[in-house]
N, C-alpha and C positions, 0 to 999 in steps of 0.2 A: 834789844837792838839800840847798838851806838846812836851815836847823834853823827849822820852824815853829813852835816854842813860843818862840822868840827873836822871832819878827814880833808887831807890834800888829794888834789887832783893829782897824780901820778904819770899821765899821759899828754898826748896831744890829744885834741880833741878830733874827731873825724866827722866829715860831712855826712850826712845820710839824706839825698836829696831826690825828690821825687815830685815835682810841681811848677818847675821853670818854666813849663808853656813853651820848651822848647830854645830858651834863651841859654847864655852861659852865666849869669850874672850869679847862679849859687844863691841865691837869696829866698829862695824856699826850701830850707836843709832843717833838721833837725842834727845838731851836733851832740857827739857823744865822747865821754872819757872817763877813764877807770879812777874809781879812788882807793887810797890808800885803807887797807884792811877791806876789801871789798865794798861791793855797790858803784854806782854810775851818777857821774852829773851829765845832766841833758841840758843845750843851750839851742836858742834859738840864731840862726845865721842874718838875718832880718837885723837892719841898724838898730831899730827901737828896740830890738831883744838882746843887745849887747852887754854884755857882761850879769846878764839875767841869768840863773841856775834853777833848775828842778833836781832833787836828788831822788835817788830809788836804791833800793837794795836791789840784788839779781832777781830776790823773788818777787817781789813790786814789780818792777820792770816785766819780768815774763808772765805775770798772773796778767798785766794791762797788755801785752802784745797777744797775750792767746785770747781775751776778751776781746777785744779789737778786730781782730782776725775771726773770729769766729760771727761777729755783727752786734755784738753787745753795746751800743754806742745810744748816748742819749739823742734825743730828736734834735733836728738842727733847731733853733730860735727863730 
């Protein structure tokens, strides 16, 4: 696998929101953009998360999503 952190972001970040408690500030969003050569850059719409990214291959992101949806989550601290 190539180093995803050396790949350029090739599109706009889309905001996938779901926890703003009915507000319109869009601060509870995961942002997602494609990477050159495959994979995705994930970000955080909160001001504190600005500029920080997590990069995952499509297979890694799919495995995470499938595990999350099946309920395979760590216990809350």
